Biopython code that builds the backbone (N, CA, C, O; Angstrom):
import numpy as np
from Bio.PDB.StructureBuilder import StructureBuilder

atoms = [
    (1, "UNK", "N", (309.178, 260.735, -51.821)),
    (1, "UNK", "CA", (308.503, 259.522, -52.232)),
    (1, "UNK", "C", (308.705, 259.364, -53.735)),
    (1, "UNK", "O", (308.542, 260.308, -54.508)),
    (2, "UNK", "N", (309.064, 258.143, -54.126)),
    (2, "UNK", "CA", (309.330, 257.859, -55.536)),
    (2, "UNK", "C", (308.270, 256.926, -56.091)),
    (2, "UNK", "O", (307.973, 255.883, -55.509)),
    (3, "UNK", "N", (307.713, 257.310, -57.207)),
    (3, "UNK", "CA", (306.696, 256.511, -57.881)),
    (3, "UNK", "C", (307.252, 256.088, -59.232)),
    (3, "UNK", "O", (307.761, 256.913, -59.991)),
    (4, "UNK", "N", (307.153, 254.801, -59.525)),
    (4, "UNK", "CA", (307.579, 254.274, -60.818)),
    (4, "UNK", "C", (306.315, 254.049, -61.640)),
    (4, "UNK", "O", (305.527, 253.147, -61.354)),
    (5, "UNK", "N", (306.133, 254.868, -62.650)),
    (5, "UNK", "CA", (304.899, 254.836, -63.444)),
    (5, "UNK", "C", (304.710, 253.529, -64.207)),
    (5, "UNK", "O", (303.589, 253.027, -64.301)),
    (6, "UNK", "N", (305.770, 252.981, -64.744)),
    (6, "UNK", "CA", (305.643, 251.790, -65.593)),
    (6, "UNK", "C", (306.001, 250.498, -64.851)),
    (6, "UNK", "O", (306.455, 249.530, -65.460)),
    (7, "UNK", "N", (305.794, 250.495, -63.536)),
    (7, "UNK", "CA", (306.087, 249.327, -62.706)),
    (7, "UNK", "C", (304.927, 248.334, -62.761)),
    (7, "UNK", "O", (303.791, 248.700, -63.061)),
    (8, "UNK", "N", (305.239, 247.067, -62.464)),
    (8, "UNK", "CA", (304.199, 246.049, -62.334)),
    (8, "UNK", "C", (303.393, 246.252, -61.048)),
    (8, "UNK", "O", (302.276, 245.752, -60.921)),
    (9, "UNK", "N", (303.973, 246.991, -60.099)),
    (9, "UNK", "CA", (303.311, 247.246, -58.819)),
    (9, "UNK", "C", (302.432, 248.493, -58.971)),
    (9, "UNK", "O", (302.925, 249.551, -59.361)),
    (10, "UNK", "N", (301.141, 248.374, -58.667)),
    (10, "UNK", "CA", (300.257, 249.541, -58.781)),
    (10, "UNK", "C", (300.767, 250.705, -57.931)),
    (10, "UNK", "O", (301.392, 250.498, -56.891)),
    (11, "UNK", "N", (300.497, 251.916, -58.379)),
    (11, "UNK", "CA", (300.986, 253.114, -57.694)),
    (11, "UNK", "C", (300.509, 253.165, -56.253)),
    (11, "UNK", "O", (301.286, 253.524, -55.369)),
    (12, "UNK", "N", (299.258, 252.819, -55.990)),
    (12, "UNK", "CA", (298.768, 252.897, -54.611)),
    (12, "UNK", "C", (299.531, 251.939, -53.708)),
    (12, "UNK", "O", (299.747, 252.243, -52.535)),
    (13, "UNK", "N", (299.943, 250.785, -54.232)),
    (13, "UNK", "CA", (300.725, 249.843, -53.426)),
    (13, "UNK", "C", (302.150, 250.356, -53.225)),
    (13, "UNK", "O", (302.749, 250.113, -52.177)),
    (14, "UNK", "N", (302.696, 251.056, -54.210)),
    (14, "UNK", "CA", (304.021, 251.661, -54.060)),
    (14, "UNK", "C", (304.001, 252.693, -52.935)),
    (14, "UNK", "O", (304.906, 252.739, -52.102)),
    (15, "UNK", "N", (302.962, 253.516, -52.926)),
    (15, "UNK", "CA", (302.826, 254.549, -51.893)),
    (15, "UNK", "C", (302.703, 253.894, -50.520)),
    (15, "UNK", "O", (303.414, 254.266, -49.587)),
    (16, "UNK", "N", (301.802, 252.921, -50.396)),
    (16, "UNK", "CA", (301.589, 252.243, -49.118)),
    (16, "UNK", "C", (302.879, 251.581, -48.640)),
    (16, "UNK", "O", (303.211, 251.656, -47.457)),
    (17, "UNK", "N", (303.604, 250.938, -49.543)),
    (17, "UNK", "CA", (304.845, 250.253, -49.168)),
    (17, "UNK", "C", (305.891, 251.239, -48.654)),
    (17, "UNK", "O", (306.607, 250.944, -47.697)),
    (18, "UNK", "N", (305.980, 252.401, -49.284)),
    (18, "UNK", "CA", (306.966, 253.385, -48.844)),
    (18, "UNK", "C", (306.606, 253.971, -47.479)),
    (18, "UNK", "O", (307.479, 254.169, -46.634)),
    (19, "UNK", "N", (305.320, 254.246, -47.267)),
    (19, "UNK", "CA", (304.903, 254.723, -45.946)),
    (19, "UNK", "C", (305.131, 253.635, -44.905)),
    (19, "UNK", "O", (305.599, 253.914, -43.802)),
    (20, "UNK", "N", (304.802, 252.398, -45.254)),
    (20, "UNK", "CA", (304.965, 251.279, -44.326)),
    (20, "UNK", "C", (306.435, 251.151, -43.913)),
    (20, "UNK", "O", (306.739, 250.941, -42.739)),
    (21, "UNK", "N", (307.326, 251.277, -44.868)),
    (21, "UNK", "CA", (308.750, 251.185, -44.574)),
    (21, "UNK", "C", (309.178, 252.312, -43.628)),
    (21, "UNK", "O", (309.957, 252.091, -42.701)),
    (22, "UNK", "N", (308.661, 253.515, -43.872)),
    (22, "UNK", "CA", (309.012, 254.651, -43.005)),
    (22, "UNK", "C", (308.446, 254.465, -41.601)),
    (22, "UNK", "O", (309.087, 254.844, -40.621)),
    (23, "UNK", "N", (307.263, 253.889, -41.496)),
    (23, "UNK", "CA", (306.669, 253.631, -40.184)),
    (23, "UNK", "C", (307.451, 252.550, -39.457)),
    (23, "UNK", "O", (307.747, 252.681, -38.269)),
    (24, "UNK", "N", (307.787, 251.479, -40.175)),
    (24, "UNK", "CA", (308.526, 250.370, -39.557)),
    (24, "UNK", "C", (309.914, 250.799, -39.100)),
    (24, "UNK", "O", (310.408, 250.318, -38.080)),
    (25, "UNK", "N", (310.542, 251.696, -39.845)),
    (25, "UNK", "CA", (311.892, 252.128, -39.494)),
    (25, "UNK", "C", (311.896, 253.195, -38.409)),
    (25, "UNK", "O", (312.947, 253.526, -37.862)),
    (26, "UNK", "N", (310.718, 253.734, -38.098)),
    (26, "UNK", "CA", (310.636, 254.778, -37.088)),
    (26, "UNK", "C", (310.810, 256.173, -37.652)),
    (26, "UNK", "O", (310.767, 257.150, -36.903)),
    (27, "UNK", "N", (311.006, 256.287, -38.954)),
    (27, "UNK", "CA", (311.133, 257.602, -39.586)),
    (27, "UNK", "C", (309.836, 258.398, -39.410)),
    (27, "UNK", "O", (309.858, 259.615, -39.228)),
    (28, "UNK", "N", (308.708, 257.684, -39.470)),
    (28, "UNK", "CA", (307.405, 258.268, -39.143)),
    (28, "UNK", "C", (306.952, 257.570, -37.865)),
    (28, "UNK", "O", (306.882, 256.342, -37.815)),
    (29, "UNK", "N", (306.646, 258.349, -36.838)),
    (29, "UNK", "CA", (306.371, 257.792, -35.515)),
    (29, "UNK", "C", (304.886, 257.700, -35.204)),
    (29, "UNK", "O", (304.048, 258.325, -35.853)),
    (30, "UNK", "N", (304.593, 256.902, -34.193)),
    (30, "UNK", "CA", (303.233, 256.801, -33.655)),
    (30, "UNK", "C", (302.723, 258.204, -33.343)),
    (30, "UNK", "O", (303.418, 259.003, -32.715)),
    (31, "UNK", "N", (301.503, 258.493, -33.786)),
    (31, "UNK", "CA", (300.895, 259.796, -33.531)),
    (31, "UNK", "C", (301.164, 260.841, -34.593)),
    (31, "UNK", "O", (300.513, 261.886, -34.611)),
    (32, "UNK", "N", (302.117, 260.575, -35.481)),
    (32, "UNK", "CA", (302.383, 261.508, -36.579)),
    (32, "UNK", "C", (301.240, 261.447, -37.585)),
    (32, "UNK", "O", (300.667, 260.384, -37.822)),
    (33, "UNK", "N", (300.919, 262.579, -38.166)),
    (33, "UNK", "CA", (299.909, 262.623, -39.209)),
    (33, "UNK", "C", (300.579, 262.510, -40.569)),
    (33, "UNK", "O", (301.639, 263.088, -40.808)),
    (34, "UNK", "N", (299.936, 261.749, -41.460)),
    (34, "UNK", "CA", (300.416, 261.649, -42.838)),
    (34, "UNK", "C", (299.951, 262.875, -43.601)),
    (34, "UNK", "O", (299.033, 263.569, -43.164)),
    (35, "UNK", "N", (300.584, 263.149, -44.746)),
    (35, "UNK", "CA", (300.116, 264.266, -45.567)),
    (35, "UNK", "C", (298.647, 264.043, -45.953)),
    (35, "UNK", "O", (298.179, 262.907, -46.011)),
    (36, "UNK", "N", (297.944, 265.121, -46.211)),
    (36, "UNK", "CA", (296.551, 264.981, -46.636)),
    (36, "UNK", "C", (296.500, 264.220, -47.960)),
    (36, "UNK", "O", (297.448, 264.245, -48.745)),
    (37, "UNK", "N", (295.384, 263.551, -48.188)),
    (37, "UNK", "CA", (295.219, 262.783, -49.426)),
    (37, "UNK", "C", (295.359, 263.688, -50.632)),
    (37, "UNK", "O", (296.067, 263.354, -51.583)),
    (38, "UNK", "N", (294.691, 264.831, -50.603)),
    (38, "UNK", "CA", (294.758, 265.757, -51.739)),
    (38, "UNK", "C", (296.155, 266.335, -51.911)),
    (38, "UNK", "O", (296.653, 266.470, -53.029)),
    (39, "UNK", "N", (296.780, 266.677, -50.785)),
    (39, "UNK", "CA", (298.130, 267.242, -50.847)),
    (39, "UNK", "C", (299.132, 266.259, -51.417)),
    (39, "UNK", "O", (299.962, 266.624, -52.250)),
    (40, "UNK", "N", (299.060, 265.016, -50.975)),
    (40, "UNK", "CA", (299.974, 264.003, -51.488)),
    (40, "UNK", "C", (299.725, 263.737, -52.970)),
    (40, "UNK", "O", (300.664, 263.584, -53.751)),
    (41, "UNK", "N", (298.448, 263.684, -53.347)),
    (41, "UNK", "CA", (298.104, 263.473, -54.754)),
    (41, "UNK", "C", (298.681, 264.602, -55.609)),
    (41, "UNK", "O", (299.230, 264.363, -56.684)),
    (42, "UNK", "N", (298.549, 265.818, -55.120)),
    (42, "UNK", "CA", (299.074, 266.978, -55.857)),
    (42, "UNK", "C", (300.602, 266.888, -55.962)),
    (42, "UNK", "O", (301.164, 267.079, -57.041)),
    (43, "UNK", "N", (301.266, 266.600, -54.847)),
    (43, "UNK", "CA", (302.729, 266.527, -54.836)),
    (43, "UNK", "C", (303.261, 265.438, -55.763)),
    (43, "UNK", "O", (304.277, 265.625, -56.432)),
    (44, "UNK", "N", (302.567, 264.299, -55.798)),
    (44, "UNK", "CA", (303.016, 263.175, -56.623)),
    (44, "UNK", "C", (302.464, 263.229, -58.049)),
    (44, "UNK", "O", (302.840, 262.430, -58.907)),
    (45, "UNK", "N", (301.563, 264.192, -58.284)),
    (45, "UNK", "CA", (300.932, 264.348, -59.596)),
    (45, "UNK", "C", (300.182, 263.077, -60.011)),
    (45, "UNK", "O", (300.318, 262.572, -61.125)),
    (46, "UNK", "N", (299.381, 262.586, -59.050)),
    (46, "UNK", "CA", (298.562, 261.406, -59.286)),
    (46, "UNK", "C", (297.136, 261.729, -58.857)),
    (46, "UNK", "O", (296.876, 262.798, -58.304)),
    (47, "UNK", "N", (296.223, 260.814, -59.110)),
    (47, "UNK", "CA", (294.831, 261.071, -58.759)),
    (47, "UNK", "C", (294.595, 260.915, -57.259)),
    (47, "UNK", "O", (295.289, 260.166, -56.573)),
    (48, "UNK", "N", (293.607, 261.637, -56.780)),
    (48, "UNK", "CA", (293.199, 261.546, -55.380)),
    (48, "UNK", "C", (292.717, 260.128, -55.081)),
    (48, "UNK", "O", (292.945, 259.616, -53.986)),
    (49, "UNK", "N", (292.061, 259.500, -56.036)),
    (49, "UNK", "CA", (291.549, 258.140, -55.847)),
    (49, "UNK", "C", (292.698, 257.163, -55.581)),
    (49, "UNK", "O", (292.580, 256.278, -54.734)),
    (50, "UNK", "N", (293.799, 257.325, -56.300)),
    (50, "UNK", "CA", (294.959, 256.456, -56.110)),
    (50, "UNK", "C", (295.531, 256.641, -54.708)),
    (50, "UNK", "O", (295.851, 255.666, -54.028)),
    (51, "UNK", "N", (295.656, 257.887, -54.285)),
    (51, "UNK", "CA", (296.179, 258.168, -52.947)),
    (51, "UNK", "C", (295.235, 257.608, -51.883)),
    (51, "UNK", "O", (295.678, 257.040, -50.884)),
    (52, "UNK", "N", (293.935, 257.772, -52.108)),
    (52, "UNK", "CA", (292.946, 257.270, -51.163)),
    (52, "UNK", "C", (293.050, 255.749, -51.035)),
    (52, "UNK", "O", (292.927, 255.212, -49.934)),
    (53, "UNK", "N", (293.275, 255.055, -52.151)),
    (53, "UNK", "CA", (293.426, 253.596, -52.106)),
    (53, "UNK", "C", (294.631, 253.201, -51.258)),
    (53, "UNK", "O", (294.577, 252.220, -50.516)),
    (54, "UNK", "N", (295.716, 253.963, -51.368)),
    (54, "UNK", "CA", (296.912, 253.671, -50.573)),
    (54, "UNK", "C", (296.613, 253.827, -49.086)),
    (54, "UNK", "O", (297.006, 252.982, -48.281)),
    (55, "UNK", "N", (295.925, 254.897, -48.719)),
    (55, "UNK", "CA", (295.583, 255.142, -47.319)),
    (55, "UNK", "C", (294.607, 254.082, -46.814)),
    (55, "UNK", "O", (294.715, 253.635, -45.673)),
    (56, "UNK", "N", (293.654, 253.679, -47.657)),
    (56, "UNK", "CA", (292.710, 252.630, -47.262)),
    (56, "UNK", "C", (293.440, 251.312, -47.013)),
    (56, "UNK", "O", (293.121, 250.593, -46.067)),
    (57, "UNK", "N", (294.419, 250.996, -47.863)),
    (57, "UNK", "CA", (295.204, 249.776, -47.687)),
    (57, "UNK", "C", (295.957, 249.814, -46.360)),
    (57, "UNK", "O", (295.973, 248.827, -45.625)),
    (58, "UNK", "N", (296.577, 250.944, -46.054)),
    (58, "UNK", "CA", (297.318, 251.067, -44.796)),
    (58, "UNK", "C", (296.378, 251.015, -43.587)),
    (58, "UNK", "O", (296.749, 250.513, -42.526)),
    (59, "UNK", "N", (295.167, 251.533, -43.757)),
    (59, "UNK", "CA", (294.164, 251.463, -42.684)),
    (59, "UNK", "C", (293.761, 250.018, -42.445)),
    (59, "UNK", "O", (293.663, 249.582, -41.297)),
    (60, "UNK", "N", (293.526, 249.265, -43.526)),
    (60, "UNK", "CA", (293.162, 247.849, -43.408)),
    (60, "UNK", "C", (294.258, 247.047, -42.719)),
    (60, "UNK", "O", (293.973, 246.097, -41.990)),
    (61, "UNK", "N", (295.516, 247.432, -42.951)),
    (61, "UNK", "CA", (296.652, 246.737, -42.340)),
    (61, "UNK", "C", (296.878, 247.183, -40.896)),
    (61, "UNK", "O", (297.720, 246.622, -40.196)),
    (62, "UNK", "N", (296.129, 248.187, -40.454)),
    (62, "UNK", "CA", (296.250, 248.651, -39.080)),
    (62, "UNK", "C", (297.387, 249.618, -38.832)),
    (62, "UNK", "O", (297.694, 249.929, -37.682)),
    (63, "UNK", "N", (298.017, 250.098, -39.889)),
    (63, "UNK", "CA", (299.146, 251.017, -39.729)),
    (63, "UNK", "C", (298.691, 252.423, -39.357)),
    (63, "UNK", "O", (299.344, 253.110, -38.570)),
    (64, "UNK", "N", (297.568, 252.843, -39.929)),
    (64, "UNK", "CA", (297.073, 254.202, -39.713)),
    (64, "UNK", "C", (295.578, 254.169, -39.410)),
    (64, "UNK", "O", (294.898, 253.168, -39.634)),
    (65, "UNK", "N", (295.090, 255.290, -38.897)),
    (65, "UNK", "CA", (293.657, 255.447, -38.653)),
    (65, "UNK", "C", (293.243, 256.840, -39.106)),
    (65, "UNK", "O", (294.029, 257.786, -39.070)),
    (66, "UNK", "N", (291.987, 256.941, -39.535)),
    (66, "UNK", "CA", (291.429, 258.236, -39.899)),
    (66, "UNK", "C", (290.977, 258.951, -38.635)),
    (66, "UNK", "O", (290.347, 258.350, -37.764)),
    (67, "UNK", "N", (291.298, 260.231, -38.539)),
    (67, "UNK", "CA", (290.847, 261.071, -37.439)),
    (67, "UNK", "C", (289.946, 262.139, -38.054)),
    (67, "UNK", "O", (290.397, 262.964, -38.847)),
    (68, "UNK", "N", (288.669, 262.113, -37.679)),
    (68, "UNK", "CA", (287.681, 263.016, -38.255)),
    (68, "UNK", "C", (288.171, 264.460, -38.242)),
    (68, "UNK", "O", (288.497, 265.011, -37.190)),
    (69, "UNK", "N", (288.218, 265.062, -39.427)),
    (69, "UNK", "CA", (288.580, 266.463, -39.556)),
    (69, "UNK", "C", (290.060, 266.768, -39.478)),
    (69, "UNK", "O", (290.457, 267.925, -39.617)),
    (70, "UNK", "N", (290.900, 265.740, -39.256)),
    (70, "UNK", "CA", (292.336, 265.986, -39.102)),
    (70, "UNK", "C", (293.192, 265.210, -40.100)),
    (70, "UNK", "O", (294.304, 265.634, -40.414)),
    (71, "UNK", "N", (292.705, 264.105, -40.591)),
    (71, "UNK", "CA", (293.484, 263.312, -41.530)),
    (71, "UNK", "C", (293.786, 261.924, -41.007)),
    (71, "UNK", "O", (292.997, 261.339, -40.265)),
    (72, "UNK", "N", (294.926, 261.407, -41.399)),
    (72, "UNK", "CA", (295.323, 260.046, -41.027)),
    (72, "UNK", "C", (296.535, 260.085, -40.119)),
    (72, "UNK", "O", (297.521, 260.767, -40.397)),
    (73, "UNK", "N", (296.442, 259.340, -39.026)),
    (73, "UNK", "CA", (297.489, 259.319, -38.013)),
    (73, "UNK", "C", (298.078, 257.909, -37.927)),
    (73, "UNK", "O", (297.385, 256.916, -38.149)),
    (74, "UNK", "N", (299.373, 257.844, -37.601)),
    (74, "UNK", "CA", (300.062, 256.562, -37.451)),
    (74, "UNK", "C", (299.664, 255.929, -36.129)),
    (74, "UNK", "O", (299.755, 256.559, -35.076)),
    (75, "UNK", "N", (299.222, 254.682, -36.192)),
    (75, "UNK", "CA", (298.814, 253.927, -35.013)),
    (75, "UNK", "C", (300.027, 253.431, -34.233)),
    (75, "UNK", "O", (301.117, 253.302, -34.790)),
    (76, "UNK", "N", (299.835, 253.150, -32.935)),
    (76, "UNK", "CA", (300.898, 252.453, -32.197)),
    (76, "UNK", "C", (301.151, 251.108, -32.872)),
    (76, "UNK", "O", (300.215, 250.440, -33.312)),
    (77, "UNK", "N", (302.385, 250.727, -32.949)),
    (77, "UNK", "CA", (302.725, 249.495, -33.638)),
    (77, "UNK", "C", (303.019, 248.381, -32.645)),
    (77, "UNK", "O", (303.748, 248.580, -31.673)),
    (78, "UNK", "N", (302.456, 247.229, -32.890)),
    (78, "UNK", "CA", (302.721, 246.026, -32.114)),
    (78, "UNK", "C", (304.157, 245.601, -32.419)),
    (78, "UNK", "O", (304.482, 245.313, -33.571)),
    (79, "UNK", "N", (305.012, 245.558, -31.411)),
    (79, "UNK", "CA", (306.424, 245.276, -31.650)),
    (79, "UNK", "C", (306.639, 243.910, -32.295)),
    (79, "UNK", "O", (307.548, 243.747, -33.109)),
    (80, "UNK", "N", (305.815, 242.934, -31.942)),
    (80, "UNK", "CA", (305.956, 241.607, -32.555)),
    (80, "UNK", "C", (305.565, 241.662, -34.032)),
    (80, "UNK", "O", (306.201, 241.023, -34.871)),
    (81, "UNK", "N", (304.511, 242.431, -34.347)),
    (81, "UNK", "CA", (304.103, 242.575, -35.740)),
    (81, "UNK", "C", (305.189, 243.293, -36.541)),
    (81, "UNK", "O", (305.488, 242.912, -37.673)),
    (82, "UNK", "N", (305.776, 244.332, -35.947)),
    (82, "UNK", "CA", (306.841, 245.069, -36.633)),
    (82, "UNK", "C", (308.030, 244.145, -36.880)),
    (82, "UNK", "O", (308.637, 244.177, -37.951)),
    (83, "UNK", "N", (308.357, 243.324, -35.888)),
    (83, "UNK", "CA", (309.468, 242.366, -36.052)),
    (83, "UNK", "C", (309.166, 241.398, -37.189)),
    (83, "UNK", "O", (310.040, 241.120, -38.011)),
    (84, "UNK", "N", (307.947, 240.885, -37.247)),
    (84, "UNK", "CA", (307.551, 239.979, -38.330)),
    (84, "UNK", "C", (307.662, 240.664, -39.682)),
    (84, "UNK", "O", (308.117, 240.057, -40.652)),
    (85, "UNK", "N", (307.252, 241.913, -39.754)),
    (85, "UNK", "CA", (307.329, 242.659, -41.006)),
    (85, "UNK", "C", (308.787, 242.865, -41.413)),
    (85, "UNK", "O", (309.133, 242.757, -42.590)),
    (86, "UNK", "N", (309.633, 243.160, -40.434)),
    (86, "UNK", "CA", (311.062, 243.304, -40.729)),
    (86, "UNK", "C", (311.641, 241.986, -41.235)),
    (86, "UNK", "O", (312.440, 241.970, -42.172)),
    (87, "UNK", "N", (311.235, 240.885, -40.612)),
    (87, "UNK", "CA", (311.727, 239.582, -41.045)),
    (87, "UNK", "C", (311.278, 239.261, -42.468)),
    (87, "UNK", "O", (312.050, 238.721, -43.260)),
    (88, "UNK", "N", (310.027, 239.595, -42.790)),
    (88, "UNK", "CA", (309.546, 239.379, -44.159)),
    (88, "UNK", "C", (310.321, 240.218, -45.161)),
    (88, "UNK", "O", (310.656, 239.748, -46.248)),
    (89, "UNK", "N", (310.606, 241.460, -44.791)),
    (89, "UNK", "CA", (311.381, 242.340, -45.659)),
    (89, "UNK", "C", (312.799, 241.803, -45.832)),
    (89, "UNK", "O", (313.339, 241.803, -46.938)),
    (90, "UNK", "N", (313.395, 241.347, -44.737)),
    (90, "UNK", "CA", (314.726, 240.759, -44.796)),
    (90, "UNK", "C", (314.735, 239.524, -45.686)),
    (90, "UNK", "O", (315.645, 239.343, -46.494)),
    (91, "UNK", "N", (313.720, 238.675, -45.540)),
    (91, "UNK", "CA", (313.600, 237.488, -46.385)),
    (91, "UNK", "C", (313.578, 237.851, -47.859)),
    (91, "UNK", "O", (314.234, 237.204, -48.675)),
    (92, "UNK", "N", (312.827, 238.883, -48.197)),
    (92, "UNK", "CA", (312.736, 239.314, -49.593)),
    (92, "UNK", "C", (314.096, 239.800, -50.096)),
    (92, "UNK", "O", (314.503, 239.475, -51.212)),
    (93, "UNK", "N", (314.788, 240.571, -49.277)),
    (93, "UNK", "CA", (316.119, 241.057, -49.672)),
    (93, "UNK", "C", (317.093, 239.885, -49.851)),
    (93, "UNK", "O", (317.898, 239.868, -50.781)),
    (94, "UNK", "N", (317.003, 238.915, -48.949)),
    (94, "UNK", "CA", (317.883, 237.750, -49.071)),
    (94, "UNK", "C", (317.550, 236.928, -50.315)),
    (94, "UNK", "O", (318.449, 236.414, -50.981)),
    (95, "UNK", "N", (316.259, 236.804, -50.628)),
    (95, "UNK", "CA", (315.854, 236.107, -51.862)),
    (95, "UNK", "C", (316.459, 236.810, -53.077)),
    (95, "UNK", "O", (316.979, 236.163, -53.986)),
    (96, "UNK", "N", (316.384, 238.142, -53.081)),
    (96, "UNK", "CA", (316.954, 238.914, -54.189)),
    (96, "UNK", "C", (318.472, 238.721, -54.271)),
    (96, "UNK", "O", (319.034, 238.588, -55.358)),
    (97, "UNK", "N", (319.125, 238.707, -53.100)),
    (97, "UNK", "CA", (320.577, 238.507, -53.076)),
    (97, "UNK", "C", (320.947, 237.117, -53.583)),
    (97, "UNK", "O", (321.923, 236.961, -54.317)),
    (98, "UNK", "N", (320.167, 236.105, -53.192)),
    (98, "UNK", "CA", (320.451, 234.743, -53.657)),
    (98, "UNK", "C", (320.270, 234.631, -55.163)),
    (98, "UNK", "O", (321.059, 233.974, -55.844)),
    (99, "UNK", "N", (319.239, 235.269, -55.677)),
    (99, "UNK", "CA", (319.011, 235.242, -57.125)),
    (99, "UNK", "C", (320.161, 235.937, -57.864)),
    (99, "UNK", "O", (320.624, 235.453, -58.897)),
    (100, "UNK", "N", (320.609, 237.057, -57.335)),
    (100, "UNK", "CA", (321.738, 237.768, -57.946)),
    (100, "UNK", "C", (323.005, 236.909, -57.887)),
    (100, "UNK", "O", (323.780, 236.867, -58.842)),
    (101, "UNK", "N", (323.208, 236.224, -56.755)),
    (101, "UNK", "CA", (324.378, 235.354, -56.617)),
    (101, "UNK", "C", (324.331, 234.222, -57.637)),
    (101, "UNK", "O", (325.346, 233.891, -58.251)),
    (102, "UNK", "N", (323.151, 233.628, -57.816)),
    (102, "UNK", "CA", (323.013, 232.551, -58.811)),
    (102, "UNK", "C", (323.340, 233.053, -60.210)),
    (102, "UNK", "O", (324.019, 232.379, -60.985)),
    (103, "UNK", "N", (322.847, 234.241, -60.519)),
    (103, "UNK", "CA", (323.102, 234.812, -61.847)),
    (103, "UNK", "C", (324.591, 235.078, -62.075)),
    (103, "UNK", "O", (325.079, 235.016, -63.203)),
    (104, "UNK", "N", (325.305, 235.377, -60.980)),
    (104, "UNK", "CA", (326.746, 235.645, -61.077)),
    (104, "UNK", "C", (327.583, 234.384, -60.943)),
    (104, "UNK", "O", (328.806, 234.438, -61.068)),
    (105, "UNK", "N", (326.940, 233.250, -60.689)),
    (105, "UNK", "CA", (327.671, 232.000, -60.536)),
    (105, "UNK", "C", (328.352, 231.858, -59.187)),
    (105, "UNK", "O", (329.312, 231.099, -59.056)),
    (106, "UNK", "N", (327.872, 232.575, -58.188)),
    (106, "UNK", "CA", (328.457, 232.497, -56.844)),
    (106, "UNK", "C", (327.845, 231.310, -56.116)),
    (106, "UNK", "O", (326.627, 231.134, -56.097)),
    (107, "UNK", "N", (328.706, 230.504, -55.520)),
    (107, "UNK", "CA", (328.223, 229.323, -54.796)),
    (107, "UNK", "C", (327.599, 229.729, -53.461)),
    (107, "UNK", "O", (327.765, 230.853, -52.988)),
    (108, "UNK", "N", (326.873, 228.774, -52.870)),
    (108, "UNK", "CA", (326.251, 229.000, -51.564)),
    (108, "UNK", "C", (327.311, 229.342, -50.528)),
    (108, "UNK", "O", (327.133, 230.251, -49.717)),
    (109, "UNK", "N", (328.426, 228.599, -50.566)),
    (109, "UNK", "CA", (329.495, 228.818, -49.598)),
    (109, "UNK", "C", (330.091, 230.218, -49.745)),
    (109, "UNK", "O", (330.366, 230.886, -48.748)),
    (110, "UNK", "N", (330.290, 230.659, -50.987)),
    (110, "UNK", "CA", (330.827, 232.004, -51.209)),
    (110, "UNK", "C", (329.847, 233.066, -50.716)),
    (110, "UNK", "O", (330.251, 234.077, -50.140)),
    (111, "UNK", "N", (328.573, 232.831, -50.943)),
    (111, "UNK", "CA", (327.557, 233.776, -50.501)),
    (111, "UNK", "C", (327.522, 233.863, -48.974)),
    (111, "UNK", "O", (327.417, 234.952, -48.409)),
    (112, "UNK", "N", (327.610, 232.713, -48.314)),
    (112, "UNK", "CA", (327.623, 232.690, -46.849)),
    (112, "UNK", "C", (328.842, 233.450, -46.327)),
    (112, "UNK", "O", (328.735, 234.202, -45.359)),
    (113, "UNK", "N", (329.998, 233.259, -46.962)),
    (113, "UNK", "CA", (331.209, 233.979, -46.551)),
    (113, "UNK", "C", (331.020, 235.487, -46.725)),
    (113, "UNK", "O", (331.438, 236.272, -45.873)),
    (114, "UNK", "N", (330.392, 235.887, -47.830)),
    (114, "UNK", "CA", (330.139, 237.305, -48.066)),
    (114, "UNK", "C", (329.236, 237.872, -46.974)),
    (114, "UNK", "O", (329.477, 238.968, -46.468)),
    (115, "UNK", "N", (328.219, 237.136, -46.624)),
    (115, "UNK", "CA", (327.293, 237.586, -45.575)),
    (115, "UNK", "C", (328.025, 237.701, -44.250)),
    (115, "UNK", "O", (327.833, 238.671, -43.517)),
    (116, "UNK", "N", (328.874, 236.708, -43.932)),
    (116, "UNK", "CA", (329.659, 236.752, -42.695)),
    (116, "UNK", "C", (330.540, 237.991, -42.640)),
    (116, "UNK", "O", (330.624, 238.658, -41.609)),
    (117, "UNK", "N", (331.193, 238.293, -43.752)),
    (117, "UNK", "CA", (332.066, 239.463, -43.802)),
    (117, "UNK", "C", (331.249, 240.745, -43.624)),
    (117, "UNK", "O", (331.620, 241.624, -42.846)),
    (118, "UNK", "N", (330.144, 240.842, -44.344)),
    (118, "UNK", "CA", (329.301, 242.034, -44.244)),
    (118, "UNK", "C", (328.674, 242.188, -42.870)),
    (118, "UNK", "O", (328.479, 243.305, -42.392)),
    (119, "UNK", "N", (328.358, 241.074, -42.239)),
    (119, "UNK", "CA", (327.735, 241.109, -40.916)),
    (119, "UNK", "C", (328.702, 241.669, -39.877)),
    (119, "UNK", "O", (328.285, 242.325, -38.922)),
    (120, "UNK", "N", (329.990, 241.409, -40.068)),
    (120, "UNK", "CA", (331.012, 241.873, -39.130)),
    (120, "UNK", "C", (331.313, 243.348, -39.287)),
    (120, "UNK", "O", (331.900, 243.947, -38.385)),
    (121, "UNK", "N", (330.937, 243.948, -40.388)),
    (121, "UNK", "CA", (331.256, 245.368, -40.642)),
    (121, "UNK", "C", (330.468, 246.289, -39.807)),
    (121, "UNK", "O", (330.628, 247.506, -39.910)),
]
sb = StructureBuilder()
sb.init_structure("model")
sb.init_model(0)
sb.init_chain("A")
sb.init_seg("    ")
for serial, (resi, resn, name, xyz) in enumerate(atoms, 1):
    if name == "N":
        sb.init_residue(resn, " ", resi, " ")
    sb.init_atom(name, np.array(xyz, "f"), 0.0, 1.0, " ", f" {name:<3s}", serial, name[0])
structure = sb.get_structure()
């Protein structure tokens, strides 16, 4: 897990986003337990409160649940919700690609051709 200290994104949101990505990709599966709050805080050299905020955010989003005495476990994921999340992530990546293309002076048509070529690979 990578934390950017001087980012505009708060550390707890960075942590939640990285776990969310791993859950959505299947790298972390339904029923898997996340690292303990204290253990993760120690490993990342951040406060327990920051780690707790990340876990609370993921709990509010329905990604994980607290299991008394055991920690936090990954919930079963609604396939339609996961698809929507993937689409939102894809949209963000495409927005970033379009912005980069504009900065490089690449036309819409050239960008579409690039996407077509990459899609075929």
